[in-house]
C-alpha positions as MATLAB code, in Angstrom:
seq = 'MDLLSFDVAEIILSSIASPGDLLALALTSHYWAGLILPHHIQYRKLFIGSEDHLPLWTHLAIRKDLAKNVREVHMSNVRRRGERCPTTLVPVLDVQPEEEETIFLRAFQNLERLEIFTWRAHKCPGYMDPHRNYKLFDILSNARYMRSIDILSVTRWQKKINETLWKTHPVFNLRNLTRFDLSGPFWRSFNQDFPLTSVLMQCPDIEEFSIFHTEILSTFTTCFFPRLRRLTIIGTGNSEIDLLKKFLHKHKTVQELTWYPLGGTRLLPDSLPALQKITSNHTFIMNLLQDETVPNRVLHNISRIHLDPPSIKILEEIDGSQVRELFLCPCAGVQGIRRIAKLFPNVVTLGILDEPFYDMMRVSIDDEICSLSLFPALECILTARIWTMISKLREWEARQDAITKLAYACPNLKYIVPSSPPKRKIVLSRDGEQVTWIELYLGD';
ca = [
      96.250  138.615  124.778;
      92.727  140.047  124.822;
      94.295  143.518  125.083;
      96.009  143.306  121.709;
      95.015  145.845  119.101;
      92.869  144.696  116.180;
      95.739  145.026  113.690;
      98.137  142.966  115.816;
      95.474  140.345  116.482;
      94.775  140.052  112.752;
      98.468  139.522  112.007;
      98.568  136.700  114.548;
      95.377  135.080  113.259;
      96.480  135.327  109.634;
      99.564  133.270  110.485;
      97.424  130.377  111.781;
      96.559  128.112  108.854;
      94.642  125.325  110.601;
      90.897  125.916  111.188;
      91.192  123.554  114.151;
      93.842  125.723  115.796;
      91.748  128.811  115.116;
      88.705  127.207  116.697;
      90.698  126.207  119.776;
      91.804  129.819  120.208;
      88.245  131.065  119.646;
      87.057  128.984  122.584;
      89.403  130.784  124.986;
      87.518  134.098  125.097;
      84.678  136.136  123.606;
      87.241  138.558  122.184;
      88.962  135.908  120.077;
      85.683  134.267  119.133;
      84.389  137.595  117.822;
      87.394  137.906  115.519;
      87.945  134.315  114.489;
      84.486  132.929  113.769;
      83.189  135.535  111.296;
      86.512  136.654  109.795;
      88.677  133.514  109.644;
      86.888  130.202  110.224;
      84.387  130.952  107.459;
      87.110  131.929  105.007;
      90.028  129.511  105.423;
      88.607  126.831  103.107;
      85.940  127.539  100.479;
      84.061  124.653   98.842;
      82.054  126.085   95.976;
      79.576  124.339   93.659;
      79.278  124.852   89.935;
      76.297  127.190   90.181;
      76.557  130.944   89.828;
      78.250  132.412   92.921;
      78.530  135.999   91.779;
      77.441  137.276   95.250;
      80.434  135.481   96.791;
      82.893  136.786   94.196;
      81.470  140.291   94.608;
      81.940  140.002   98.364;
      85.568  138.888   98.007;
      86.242  141.569   95.392;
      84.986  144.286   97.750;
      86.317  142.958  101.075;
      90.040  142.537  100.461;
      90.576  142.411  104.219;
      88.521  139.202  104.398;
      89.632  137.726  101.074;
      93.227  137.594  102.310;
      92.117  135.081  104.958;
      91.270  132.463  102.310;
      93.811  129.632  102.017;
      91.973  127.105   99.856;
      89.423  127.367   97.033;
      87.789  124.179   95.749;
      85.331  124.579   92.869;
      83.500  121.386   91.956;
      80.103  119.845   91.257;
      79.377  119.503   94.968;
      75.737  119.785   95.976;
      74.518  122.997   97.499;
      74.377  121.391  100.958;
      78.014  120.370  100.601;
      79.222  123.904   99.974;
      81.200  125.813  102.570;
      81.201  129.542  101.973;
      80.975  132.656  104.150;
      77.427  133.059  105.435;
      77.484  136.822  105.942;
      78.005  138.566  102.620;
      78.250  142.192  101.624;
      74.946  143.148   99.962;
      75.138  142.352   96.268;
      75.289  145.388   94.041;
      73.666  145.605   90.645;
      76.278  144.100   88.358;
      76.192  144.478   84.609;
      77.003  141.327   82.576;
      80.162  142.918   81.189;
      81.412  143.468   84.773;
      81.002  139.865   85.958;
      84.363  138.604   84.705;
      86.129  141.664   86.121;
      84.612  141.001   89.549;
      85.545  137.315   89.376;
      89.171  138.172   88.594;
      89.351  140.932   91.195;
      88.183  138.455   93.826;
      91.091  136.155   92.974;
      93.510  139.074   92.999;
      92.423  139.716   96.581;
      93.166  136.118   97.632;
      96.693  137.158   98.548;
      97.419  134.103  100.714;
      95.796  131.465   98.507;
      97.725  128.184   98.779;
      95.517  125.502   97.221;
      93.300  125.797   94.145;
      91.090  123.003   92.803;
      88.775  123.235   89.794;
      86.674  120.157   89.031;
      83.428  121.751   87.888;
      81.899  120.429   84.676;
      79.648  123.449   84.306;
      80.116  127.073   85.239;
      78.762  130.508   84.288;
      80.234  132.101   81.191;
      82.222  134.714   83.090;
      84.088  131.862   84.854;
      84.877  129.968   81.660;
      88.499  128.845   82.265;
      89.038  127.907   78.633;
      89.211  131.552   77.646;
      90.124  133.030   81.008;
      93.891  133.444   80.645;
      93.841  136.284   83.142;
      92.840  133.936   85.949;
      95.883  131.743   85.360;
      98.048  134.824   85.180;
      96.863  135.681   88.690;
      97.407  132.126   89.923;
     100.900  131.902   88.425;
     101.873  135.022   90.363;
     100.262  133.953   93.641;
     103.034  134.178   96.204;
     101.882  131.333   98.468;
     100.411  128.972   95.839;
     101.616  125.408   96.405;
      98.926  123.179   94.890;
      97.061  123.241   91.565;
      94.469  120.570   90.782;
      92.574  121.095   87.521;
      90.534  118.164   86.298;
      87.384  117.817   84.240;
      86.084  121.091   82.899;
      84.325  120.096   79.682;
      85.090  123.366   77.906;
      88.761  122.400   78.038;
      88.228  119.314   75.897;
      88.698  121.503   72.831;
      92.282  122.162   71.782;
      93.640  125.490   72.927;
      94.095  128.024   70.157;
      97.553  127.324   68.696;
      98.321  131.033   68.412;
      97.805  131.499   72.149;
      99.034  128.348   73.884;
     102.739  129.308   73.796;
     102.036  132.411   75.870;
      99.576  130.739   78.245;
     100.317  131.951   81.804;
     100.010  128.409   83.110;
     103.614  127.975   81.948;
     104.636  130.481   84.615;
     103.473  128.295   87.504;
     106.369  127.749   89.873;
     107.312  126.478   93.326;
     104.345  124.114   93.586;
     104.563  121.185   95.999;
     101.477  119.480   94.557;
     100.764  119.363   90.827;
      97.898  117.479   89.159;
      98.253  117.018   85.393;
      95.585  114.320   85.042;
      92.760  116.522   83.765;
      91.729  117.211   80.155;
      93.050  120.772   80.314;
      96.637  119.559   80.079;
      95.819  117.255   77.175;
      94.412  120.214   75.244;
      97.918  121.536   74.528;
      99.648  120.443   71.355;
     102.708  118.268   70.841;
     105.194  121.031   71.687;
     103.839  121.582   75.194;
     106.991  122.464   77.230;
     106.135  120.206   80.143;
     109.678  119.775   81.409;
     110.281  123.526   81.631;
     107.099  123.889   83.693;
     108.086  121.052   86.025;
     111.646  122.338   86.418;
     110.147  125.472   87.939;
     108.670  123.237   90.673;
     111.672  121.262   91.983;
     110.085  120.662   95.402;
     107.056  118.708   94.165;
     105.891  116.215   96.797;
     102.640  115.061   95.161;
     102.392  114.526   91.421;
      99.560  113.173   89.250;
      99.613  112.850   85.481;
      97.566  111.349   82.663;
     100.360  109.733   80.710;
     100.078  110.520   76.998;
     102.614  111.033   74.236;
     102.323  114.784   74.750;
     103.054  114.514   78.468;
     105.571  111.658   78.372;
     108.584  113.963   78.785;
     107.925  114.162   82.531;
     109.973  110.966   82.875;
     113.154  112.992   82.276;
     112.514  115.070   85.415;
     113.676  114.382   88.938;
     111.869  115.458   92.110;
     114.004  114.771   95.185;
     111.048  115.220   97.582;
     108.411  113.246   95.677;
     106.217  111.232   98.073;
     102.918  110.624   96.261;
     102.748  109.631   92.603;
      99.723  108.850   90.431;
     100.162  107.743   86.821;
      97.016  107.265   84.718;
      96.572  106.069   81.142;
      99.776  104.092   80.785;
     100.426  102.152   77.590;
     103.258   99.744   76.882;
     105.158  102.056   74.533;
     106.957  104.046   77.234;
     106.934  101.438   79.984;
     110.738  101.352   80.197;
     110.877  105.132   80.678;
     108.324  104.902   83.468;
     110.245  102.110   85.181;
     113.410  104.227   85.079;
     111.470  107.191   86.472;
     110.247  105.069   89.386;
     113.697  103.613   89.963;
     115.371  106.996   90.439;
     112.670  108.275   92.822;
     113.588  106.436   96.009;
     111.452  108.742   98.168;
     108.042  107.686   96.786;
     105.811  106.456   99.614;
     102.460  106.222   97.802;
     101.980  104.965   94.241;
      98.839  104.658   92.128;
      99.586  102.983   88.797;
      97.836  100.399   86.649;
     100.447   99.158   84.153;
      99.420   96.721   81.445;
     100.638   93.138   81.447;
     102.992   91.587   83.977;
     105.160   94.635   84.555;
     108.118   94.200   86.889;
     110.096   97.139   88.238;
     113.844   97.500   88.018;
     115.749   96.032   90.988;
     115.837   98.165   94.133;
     112.879  100.325   93.069;
     110.597  102.136   95.537;
     112.311  101.109   98.801;
     110.267  103.658  100.801;
     106.890  102.575   99.386;
     104.135  102.302  102.000;
     100.935  102.513   99.936;
     100.249  100.805   96.602;
      97.087  101.073   94.486;
      97.378   99.006   91.338;
      96.283   95.831   89.599;
      96.735   92.454   91.220;
      99.571   91.233   88.974;
     101.746   94.294   89.517;
     101.260   94.174   93.299;
     102.193   90.488   93.426;
     105.331   91.164   91.371;
     106.202   94.029   93.699;
     105.810   91.855   96.800;
     108.175   89.261   95.314;
     110.961   91.774   94.675;
     113.825   90.317   96.713;
     116.019   93.368   96.060;
     113.938   95.306   98.635;
     113.625   92.745  101.459;
     112.629   95.207  104.182;
     109.776   96.966  102.382;
     106.919   97.710  104.804;
     103.499   98.309  103.261;
     100.714   99.964  105.258;
      98.103  100.143  102.491;
      97.446   97.589   99.720;
      94.766   98.005   97.039;
      93.585   95.790   95.272;
      94.361   92.095   95.285;
      92.701   88.698   94.824;
      93.020   85.821   97.262;
      93.700   82.950   94.883;
      96.010   80.147   96.152;
      99.199   81.438   94.431;
      98.600   84.908   95.888;
      98.024   83.503   99.372;
     101.472   81.902   99.252;
     103.034   85.241   98.312;
     101.136   87.125  101.024;
     102.217   84.617  103.667;
     105.830   85.638  103.014;
     105.362   89.333  103.841;
     104.883   91.029  107.204;
     101.109   91.504  107.091;
     101.032   92.831  110.651;
     102.134   96.237  109.328;
      99.178   96.597  106.926;
      96.558   99.065  108.192;
      94.397   99.540  105.084;
      93.467   96.668  102.797;
      91.241   96.696   99.707;
      90.315   93.398   98.106;
      88.412   91.942   95.214;
      85.533   89.600   96.269;
      87.113   87.125   98.663;
      84.977   83.958   98.750;
      82.663   84.722  101.641;
      83.312   84.216  105.328;
      86.216   81.843  104.769;
      87.948   84.483  102.689;
      87.521   87.106  105.410;
      88.888   84.737  108.052;
      91.883   84.020  105.864;
      92.489   87.765  105.550;
      92.352   88.152  109.329;
      95.170   85.645  109.756;
      97.332   87.372  107.170;
      96.564   90.965  108.191;
      95.550   90.997  111.882;
      95.972   94.748  112.471;
      93.842   96.095  109.638;
      92.052   99.344  110.520;
      90.243   99.878  107.203;
      88.920   96.871  105.283;
      87.473   97.285  101.799;
      85.981   94.476   99.729;
      84.530   94.889   96.251;
      80.845   94.051   96.227;
      79.928   90.440   95.562;
      76.829   89.255   93.686;
      73.790   89.568   95.924;
      73.008   85.845   95.853;
      76.512   85.104   97.170;
      76.004   87.508  100.073;
      72.745   85.876  101.060;
      74.372   82.464  101.473;
      76.002   83.732  104.668;
      74.171   84.508  107.905;
      74.609   87.850  109.634;
      75.971   86.118  112.728;
      78.669   84.350  110.694;
      79.587   87.612  108.975;
      79.847   89.473  112.287;
      81.907   86.646  113.767;
      84.392   86.838  110.895;
      84.704   90.633  111.184;
      85.374   90.287  114.916;
      88.714   88.690  114.002;
      89.979   92.212  113.195;
      90.349   93.747  116.688;
      91.604   97.108  115.362;
      88.922   97.488  112.657;
      87.519  101.031  112.464;
      86.068  101.274  108.954;
      84.366   98.740  106.661;
      84.221   99.650  102.972;
      81.786   97.147  101.470;
      78.051   96.773  100.850;
      78.162   93.219  102.149;
      77.371   93.590  105.867;
      75.101   96.597  105.425;
      73.065   94.806  102.736;
      72.481   91.951  105.154;
      71.387   94.322  107.908;
      69.148   96.483  105.722;
      67.309   93.402  104.416;
      65.975   92.680  107.903;
      62.337   93.721  107.944;
      61.941   94.735  111.572;
      63.681   97.839  112.908;
      64.413   96.015  116.172;
      66.183   93.244  114.270;
      68.337   95.764  112.408;
      69.211   97.559  115.639;
      70.078   94.251  117.294;
      72.386   93.326  114.400;
      74.132   96.711  114.528;
      74.588   96.363  118.287;
      76.099   92.894  117.856;
      78.455   94.239  115.204;
      79.505   97.151  117.427;
      80.286   94.812  120.326;
      82.117   92.334  118.091;
      84.228   95.149  116.611;
      84.721   97.527  119.568;
      86.686  100.078  117.528;
      84.321  100.170  114.538;
      83.278  103.725  113.646;
      82.139  103.692  110.016;
      80.516  101.484  107.407;
      80.740  102.768  103.826;
      78.353  100.570  101.797;
      79.056  101.786   98.264;
      81.909  102.299   95.835;
      82.587  105.030   94.964;
      81.497  106.202   98.426;
      78.203  108.080   98.421;
      77.142  107.557  102.026;
      78.485  106.243  105.289;
      77.009  104.789  108.446;
      78.445  106.376  111.589;
      78.277  104.353  114.811;
      78.197  105.937  118.263;
      78.434  104.247  121.644;
      77.135  105.453  124.997;
      77.758  102.739  127.534;
      75.834   99.705  126.295;
      73.719  101.831  123.958;
      74.688  101.806  120.274;
      73.226  104.378  117.896;
      73.879  105.027  114.227;
      73.233  107.684  111.623;
      73.383  107.529  107.829;
      75.220  110.433  106.198;
      75.290  111.190  102.485;
      78.765  112.301  101.477;
      78.905  115.704   99.839;
      75.776  116.924  101.600;
];
């Protein structure tokens, strides 16, 4: 294969979407490495901060041959160290302010194989202002391979879109998406006549759908997505609860649901038979688990529940051996953890909301480690509890000894994430009897 011409090799490489597969091929020879590393690996996924990246956009506007290798663009408030952009750029030319927007748009026109676009930046240079940049969405709506749009919190979108322009907004031309996120303020900036259903009908193969449920966006409940697997509903009131229950009832394919309904909401009989992951409030989850019309429901991920006596009785009736990820409210110390281990013996990821510090300090590290050892498959701990105990030890040797004990007690443990939302994680490594650890700040 090393004898292939450059053009043929580029066609082959352009058809490989996974950076991991590209890297594996790059390791086979110097020829492939010379093509893949600078031209493909650096371009497949771009993670861009909110600062001015005009040099990058200029580079992509000039080098169409490299821009076509981009599959994903994620623009957010990520720190500079968390960015992932090409490291070798075409020298930046002198650009006049009036040319900046043109360059930005030309760069996106060159992203011919763009599949995923995310915009979560709160701040951005004026030439990137999405509130007035209709041309960008015109490009995105005509992107041949586009399958995912995720537009969240850009503060300039908080203002209502000009009523004389919204009806012709190119965002209404989006089609054939498999992932659609309508939870950001941009979508709430449209007025009451926003033709949501017509937009969604152009995307019949949606598999992942998120929405901030408001009166303006409530018409989504009339739609049907036969391939829907992941559903997130935010901002639900009681006024349209019956419509939402009917929407859930007709979507039998949903495997993952995030929804926080008010009150003691119960679904219609035989709803969500394929559900595997639920993120909701305690009352709704308990009602779901007691639904006798779906006796064979198997949940792999439950978030979040309390362990009060009535709930324990409900949990004892389900097959907890299938649960792999479990997220709990504070669970009454070591005894609570041991009770969890009996109910859910095969948990891989265990998350517990942080308890008051004085409650943590009533338990010894040895008792805490002993209770965690009851989860033989445990790989990730999402709680400040154990790490707070370890970090309070004054001597480095004592901290290392505690980490070593924890690693031996939980032989599969890889990560400790001591904050919520996660800002850092502790990564454990083993080399024979030696246990080492490193603290990584997420987003860096």
